[in-house]
N, C-alpha and C positions, 0 to 999 in steps of 0.2 A: 499504587494504582501507580501504571503508566500509561503512558501517553506515547505512542502508533502513530506515523506522519507517512502515510504513502502519496509520495509526490511526483511528480514530474510535468511541466511545465507544454511540454509535448501531447496535445491529445491523441487516442489509440494508446497508450502506450502499455495499456493493460492494467490502470489503476485498481476501475471499482472492481474487476474482476477479482483481482488478490485480494481488495479490502474484503469483500461481501465472502469468500473462503475462508478467509483467514478470519474474520470476526467470525464464522460458525464453527471456525475448529477450535477454537477456544471455546465456544459456547460448548460444546460438546463436551471438554476438554472440564467441564462442572464450574467456569470463572463467570465471574459477572462482567457483561461486555456491552459500551455503548459505539456505535457505528453514527460518524458524525458524516454529513455530506456537505463538504466547502462547497461545492460544484454546482454552481446556479442552474447547471443543464437538470440538475437532478437526477443523474441515472439511479443514484443510491436510493437515492425515496421513490424513483417506481417499481425498484427490484423489491422495496419491503411493501408498497402495495401490492406487488400482483402477490404475496404471498399474504397480505392484511397483517401484517407484523406478525406474523407467528415464528420466526424463526429468531430475531434479536431486536433489537428497539434501534430505530434509527433515527435520530435530529437532523434536521437542515439548521445548517451553521455558515451563511455564506456571503457573510458581510466583514468589513474590515473589521471587525470588535471579537475578531473568533474566540482571542485571546480572554477578553473579560468575560462574555455572555457563557462560555465552559466554568468558568469558574463554580457559578449559580446551579452546574446540572452536575459537577462532576462527581459529588460524594455518590459510594456507594457502589461502585464500579471496580473490577479488578483493571483491567484494559478499556482503553479508548482509543479507539481507528480514527483516522483521519483521513476519509478519503476526497484528496487535495483537486484544487481547481486548473486547468489547463489554462497557459497564458494569463492567468493575471496575479503579478510578483507579490503585490502587497497583500495577498490571503497564502502564498507561500511561505512569506516572510513570519506573518503572525502565526504561523503552525509549524516554523521550523522555533520561531522561540519557545512555544510551550512545549514541545517536543522530547521525549527522551531517548526516543531513536525514529529515524527518519528511513524509510527505506525507498530507493527511489530508481523502478520499473524501469526496464530497457530490453524493445525488440532488439532482436540481433540483425541493425537497421543505421548504416552509418550516417542519418537524418537522428533518429532518437539518442546516438552518442553526441551529435552535434549540438543536440536541442539542452542536453545536459546541462552542459556551460555553465549557463547563468544559474543554477541550483546550484551546482555546488559551489559555485562563488560564495552565494547566501551565507551555506551550511557555513563553509569556511570563518566566511568573518567573527559565522555566531560564535563559533568554535575558540577561535580568537581569544575572546571577550569573556567567554564562560570555563574556561578549563577546561577546554574539548568540548563539551557538551554541546548538541545532543549528540551522541553514536548515531554514523550515518554507512549506506552501505546498498551498494547495485542490487538488483532484483531480474536476473534472465530472463525476460517474460516472453514467451510464447516462439520458444524456440524449436527449430527444426531439427530433430536428432542426427547425430553422425554424417552433419554438413558442414564446409569449410567456415562461413562463414558463422556458423555459429562457436566457431571454437575464435573466430577472427575479433568476434565482441569480448571476449573476454580479454583478449590482447589491449584494444584498443581502451576501454576502458580502465588498463592501471594506469595512464595516463593521467587519469584525475587522482592519481595517489588515495582515493576511500575502497572499503575493504568491498568484496564481489561476494557475495552467498552462493554457497557452494549448491546448494538449493532454489530453483523458481519452476516454472510452467513452460510445458512445452504444447506445441499448436496440437488442440484436439477440440473436438467438437461437444465432447460433454460441456465444455467450458459453457458454451456461449445459448445452448441448448437448457442447459439447467437455467441461465440465468433469464431464461425468457417468460421463465413460470416462476419465476420468483424465486428459484428453489438455487441448493450448489450439487460441489460434486458429491458431497455424503450422501447423497438421496439416493448412488447406485453403491453396495458394497460391493468390497473389493476389484474400482477400478484403478488403474494406474492414473490419473489426475487426482485422484482422492491422494495415496499415497504421496505423490510431490507436494498439495500442498499441510498434508501431515508435515512431513519434513519441512517444510519451510516453518510452521509451523515451532515445531522445535529448535529450528536457529535462530529462530527470531529470539527464541527467551534465553537463548544463550546468549546472544547480545546483549541482552537491557542490562543496561547497569546498577 
C-alpha cells in the first residue's frame, strides 16, 4: 500500500484537481483507492457528494491527528491519496510523515514558486532523519503551453533541488467543468486532459519506492 500526499500550502495550486483525477485514474487501472480530504474547506468531499460516491471513496480527516486516524482505515487499499490543506503547516507535517511520495503542484507563477519554500523545507527535514523518505517531486499545474513562463517555472523550481515531473496538467476547461458535476476528465474519451492524467499516473507509479 502506498500513500501519496498532494501538498502545497498555497491555495489554488490545483491540488484537488490533481488528487481527484489521479485517484480516478488509479481506480480505472483496477487499484483499490481511498482519497483523504485533509482540507477543512472540504472541496474533495463536495466533489464526492456531487457524484454520490460513485467513483471512489473519500474520507475527511482534517485534524492534526491525521497519521493516527489513517491507521484505522488504511487496510484494504492499494493507494491512499491525501488532498492537502492550504496554509495549515501542522497538517502538512503530518501528511509528510506518513507519505511514501509527496507531489507538489505548482502553477507557472512566481507566487506559487515562492510559496513552496516552507513545504520543501518540511520535506527535506523529514528526509534527513528517514534516509530520504518520502520521495518528493514538483508537478507543473495549469500550464499554458508554448509560453515563456511555463518554461521559466521549471528553471526556477530547479533551485529547490527536488525532481520535477515530466508530466503535469495544462489550462483546460474540462478540469473545472468535470469537477463541478463530481466527475473527472475520464468521462470524455480521447480528450487531451485524460492523456495528461494518465501520463502523470504512470510517472507517479514509477517514482514510488
